[in-house]
N, C-alpha and C positions, 0 to 999 in steps of 0.2 A: 503494500499499499504506499503510496506516494503522498507527498505533502502538496498541495495545490494553493499556492498564494492568490489566485484569483477568487477562491471560495472563501477564504479566510477572512475573519473581520480585521484583523491587523491589531498592531501594538497602539496605534494612534486611537482606535475606537475605544479600546479597553482603557486607557488612560483618561480619556474624557469621560467614559462611563463612570470610573472610580471617583473622578474629580467632582464630577456633577452629584454622585451620590453622596459623597462626604459633604460637600456644600449643602445638600438637603437636610442631611442629618444635623449639622451645625446649626442651620437655620430653624429647624424644628425645635432643638434645645434652646435656643435663645427666646424663641418664641414662648415655650413653656415657663422657662424661668420668669419672662417678663409678666406673664399671667399670674403665675403664683406669687411673685413679689407685689403685685398690684392688690391682689385679692388678700394677701395677709396685711398690708398696710390700710387698705381702703375698705375691704369688705367687697361684697357683690356689687352693690349699686354704684360704689366708686370705680370698680373695675369696668362695668359695663359704660359708665360716663366717659372714662379715660379713653377706652376703645373707640367708643363713638366720635369722641373730640379728634382722635387720630384718623378715622375714617373720613370725616368731614375735612380736615386739612389736606389730605392725600385727594380728595375730590374737588377741592378748590384749586388746588395746582395743576390737576387734569384738566379742569374747565378752562382755566387761562390759557393752557397750552393750546386746546382746541380753538379756543377763540381765535388765537394768533395764525392757526392754520386756515380757519375760514376766511380770514382777512385776507390772507395771501392769495387765495382764489379768486 
């Protein structure tokens, strides 16, 4: 049985796959730590308000970017 390079995924793919996987795990851990920390400090209502505020800020920046895109058209 011979090794065919055309059918193999290659080193580049597996390095990319491992890197993306490690970044996803690190991001998940950071999110869990952030949720846990806010829950301990502010309770359930404070945590919900905090994440609602974060989502509003992200949406505001996204909306500003979209308005600039529409103005360019």
